[in-house]
Phi, psi and omega in degrees: 000314177294331172295319174305313179295323179294317179297316181309313182294319180298317180295320177296320175307310183298314178298318176287331175281337178305309174309319174307312176303311183296321176297325177297323177290323184268004184296142347277145181240017171209175176296151184245132178285131172238118183265128185245128186274004180240168183277163178308137177098353184276171189302310177298325184287322182292315180304311186288329182283328176293316181297324182296332174298314178288322182297317178304311184298332179276320183246345187074014174239144187275154164260112188266108185276139173233110182279121185233064182275162176112175173060040182056028181083357185279334176297316184287329188278335180284312175308321181291317184294334184257004178287162185292150190250027184269007187088354176252015166230126173230172186213154172239106187243155175279168183288334168313313175293312189280332185218352189244319187300324180307327182269346182263337184234145177296323177222147178230152184275014182204168178250102182307327186282342189232354190266351191229150169255121183290144167252300168198162173249107183285331187196159166259141188252091181306145174247153183229143176263114176238161174232146175306140183293341184282345179283341183046052164235153192231007178204167176295325181294317175301323183289321173301321175296321185285328179293318179302316180299344183210069175305128178089351184261341179263145178235159174217161176231144178217122180274348175260130186298306180300332175283330182293311185296328177298310185298324177291326173290313179301332180288313179308318189282320190251359177076012182292152187234091180240139177255131172282137178242116178301141178244142178277336185183180184301324181296323183287320178299316176303315176292328174295321182287311182300318185269351170088001179286329171232084194288354181234138175214157174249121185218171178279136186303313186307313176293342184255359184288332175301315185287328178287323182294325178267014168090352190285333183233138183254116172287131185252326183192154173237153180264023181275164179278342170219168180297152189265141175297337183275346180223058186295348176263004185254119190287162169275162181295329180292322178298328181283352180099009179256149176292149184299132174281162175302142174286141182258146179197167177238108180273142174276118177223170175229154169312146180305147175080004174299135182303146183297323183302316179292319181294317177299323185290313172309308177307316188295314189290320181285331179292315180300318179299311178289342176278340183296121190305315182299314176297322182299311179295299187280330184261346183241278186317298184295349176262009176082015180260154178253121182297146173227289173057057189275168174292169170304324180288315181293317178302319180301308180301319181293311181299322176294321180285331177293314180308316183288324182286322180302314179303313183295312181302314181292326179296317181298321185282345180080006183290142186267141179299136179286000000 
């Protein structure tokens, strides 16, 4: 009797296990929620919606975007950390949320090192230092000279913490006199540069190409490793003799404990989308983005290295936590 019960139990266990295996093979079999830490129209929002169209073609399932912006990107990151770990919640978060904010804030509503499972870093978002055309400067050296000629009167905004830190270091090395003005978002930065009230900004290349092309903003330098094909006449910071500022990106992650099978499937789909020639050209390269699409393991290694570097830089800078 006991032997029969044991055999029966094994059969039940196998039967219960079968649906899980089938679900893993059929994943995804329903729409996937995507938490975006920026507002509609931002770089990551535009990218993930475009990728979602291709994802639907490949899998038959939609990526349902949910914008959770604000709070220095921490609102979206918290929502992601609290999301379901069944493979049907993913997130696209900036490296501020994933690797930098833990050194900038005294408290965070999530633990960046344990709250997320990396899927892939789809692209780097190059940053460009721009000046209002009315300022009539065309290089970093001219900007430094102009600021020293009008001490305390010129200001700048930076949405990126690493680029803000770069400008502060650049000021120390050159004696430049620029006052930092906090900005709530890209709209504030654009208004400041266009009106000349905050004539210098460090911004993402994709959103600023129209301003650069119409001549209302003058690009002074980019933080890419090589000159950008879209801005071939603009020098890199490295060319100008400065250490590279951290690369900016929006990583695709999932809440902790998301099944490895789902993570690998999602990575494979996003990698295939990123490797598709037309998508790569039109949605990334022509928008000023640098394709990456690294593996989950490589993304994890990059995050670990970036956190170590960020910790050292913040400690050396003497910046107080907010």
